[in-house]
C-alpha positions in Angstrom: 80.2 112.1 105.9 83.8 112.8 104.9 83.0 111.6 101.4 80.0 114.0 101.1 82.2 116.9 102.2 84.9 116.0 99.8 82.5 115.6 96.9 80.9 119.0 97.8 84.4 120.6 97.9 85.2 119.0 94.5 82.1 120.4 92.9 82.7 123.9 94.3 86.4 123.9 93.2 86.0 122.6 89.7 87.4 124.9 87.1 85.1 126.0 84.2 87.4 124.8 81.4 88.4 121.2 80.9 91.9 120.2 79.9 92.8 117.1 77.9 94.2 114.3 79.9 97.8 113.3 79.4 98.3 109.8 78.0 100.6 107.4 79.7 102.4 104.2 78.7 101.3 101.0 80.4 103.9 98.2 80.8 102.6 94.8 79.6 104.1 91.4 80.7 105.3 89.2 77.8 102.6 86.6 78.7 99.9 89.3 78.1 101.1 90.0 74.5 99.0 87.1 73.1 95.9 88.7 74.6 96.6 92.0 72.8 95.4 90.6 69.5 91.9 90.3 71.0 92.3 93.8 72.7 92.9 95.3 69.3 89.4 94.3 68.3 87.9 96.5 71.1 89.8 99.6 70.3 87.8 102.6 69.2 87.5 103.2 65.4 90.6 104.7 64.0 92.8 103.8 67.0 96.2 102.3 66.4 98.1 99.9 68.6 101.9 100.5 68.4 104.9 98.9 70.3 106.3 101.2 72.9 110.1 101.9 72.9 111.9 99.5 75.2 113.7 102.3 77.1 110.2 103.6 78.1 109.3 100.6 80.1 110.3 99.8 83.7 112.8 97.0 84.3 112.0 94.7 87.2 115.0 92.8 88.7 114.8 89.1 88.1 111.9 89.4 85.6 112.0 89.2 81.8 111.8 92.6 79.9 108.3 94.0 79.6 106.6 94.7 76.3 104.5 97.8 76.1 102.1 99.3 73.6 100.8 102.7 72.8 97.2 103.3 71.8 97.0 106.2 69.4 93.6 107.9 69.0 92.7 110.3 66.2 92.8 113.9 67.3 89.1 114.4 67.0 88.3 111.6 69.5 88.4 112.3 73.3 90.0 109.8 75.6 87.8 108.1 78.2 87.1 110.4 81.1 88.9 109.6 84.3 86.7 109.1 87.3 87.0 110.3 90.9 89.4 108.2 92.9 89.0 108.2 96.7 91.5 106.2 98.8 91.5 107.1 102.5 91.6 110.9 103.1 92.7 111.8 99.6 90.2 112.3 96.8 91.5 112.7 93.2 89.4 114.0 90.4 91.5 113.2 87.2 89.2 115.1 84.8 89.1 118.4 86.8 92.7 117.8 88.1 91.8 118.5 91.7 93.2 116.7 94.8 91.3 117.2 98.0 92.3 116.1 101.5 89.7 116.4 104.3 87.7 118.9 102.3 90.7 121.0 101.6 91.9 121.4 98.0 95.7 121.0 97.5 97.7 123.5 95.5 99.8 121.1 93.5 102.1 121.5 90.5 101.5 119.4 87.4 104.0 116.7 88.4 103.0 116.7 92.1 99.4 116.1 91.0 100.5 113.3 88.6 102.6 111.7 91.3 99.9 111.8 93.9 97.2 110.5 91.5 99.4 107.6 90.5 100.2 106.7 94.1 96.5 107.0 95.2 95.4 104.9 92.2 97.7 102.1 93.3 97.4 101.9 97.1 99.7 99.6 99.1 101.8 99.0 96.0 105.5 99.7 96.3 106.9 101.8 93.4 110.6 102.1 92.8 112.0 105.5 92.1 112.8 104.4 88.5 109.2 103.2 88.0 107.8 106.5 89.2 110.2 108.5 87.0 109.1 106.4 84.0 105.4 106.4 84.8 104.9 110.0 86.0 107.7 111.9 84.3 107.6 109.9 81.1 110.3 108.1 79.1 111.9 111.3 77.8 112.8 112.6 81.3 116.5 113.0 82.1 117.1 112.8 85.8 117.5 110.4 88.7 115.5 109.0 91.5 116.3 112.0 93.8 113.8 114.0 91.7 111.1 111.7 93.1 112.4 112.2 96.6 112.1 116.0 96.3 108.5 115.8 94.9 107.5 113.3 97.6 108.8 115.7 100.3 106.8 118.5 98.8 103.7 116.3 98.6 104.0 115.3 102.2 104.3 119.0 103.2 101.2 119.9 101.3 99.3 116.9 102.7 99.9 118.3 106.1 101.1 116.8 109.4 98.0 114.8 109.8 98.2 112.9 106.5 101.9 113.0 105.5 102.3 109.4 106.8 100.0 108.2 103.9 103.0 108.3 101.6 105.5 105.9 103.1 109.1 105.4 102.3 110.3 101.8 101.6 113.9 102.1 102.4 116.3 101.5 99.5 113.3 100.8 97.2 110.9 103.6 96.8 107.4 104.7 98.0 103.9 103.5 98.6 100.6 105.1 99.4 98.8 103.6 102.4 95.3 105.2 103.1 
C-alpha cells in the first residue's frame, strides 16, 4: 500500500520538463580492467572510454589504487534513464529528481538529493566521508568531510523524526543507509 501511495505521489509531483542527468565516475578495481576491453564492445556508437584522473578515485586503506574510466557520449545521445529506486520508506526517482518519504515529497537541494540518492542506491554499505565527497560532490570539489556531516544533518532533519534513523553514523568512518 505504501508503494502505491508513493508511486501516486511521484506521478502527481513530476515536473513537466526533464533535466539531463549528471554523469558520475565509477571506481574500478585493477582486476576489473581486463574486462573493460570486452565492455568497450558494448558501448553505444560514438562513445569513448577514457581513463579517469587518479585523484578522482577513492583510496581504500590497505587496497591497491583503483583504476577508473569515463564513458563519454556524443552530445546528441541521451544517457540511459534512471529508474525509480525504493528502499524502505524512501523512494527516489532519478529522472524526475524527486525524493518521497511516506507519500511526502522532500524539498532537497541539488547536493542533498544526490547524497540521498547515492545512499539509498547502496543500502547497508558504509561510505567514508572522502568516498562521499568524491562520488557526490565530484573530484573537483575543494572541502573536507565536515561538508558531508552538514549535509547529512540537513537530510536527517528533512526526513523527519520518524525516518532520520535510516541514515546511520558509523563512528570515525562515515555513514550508511539502513531502510
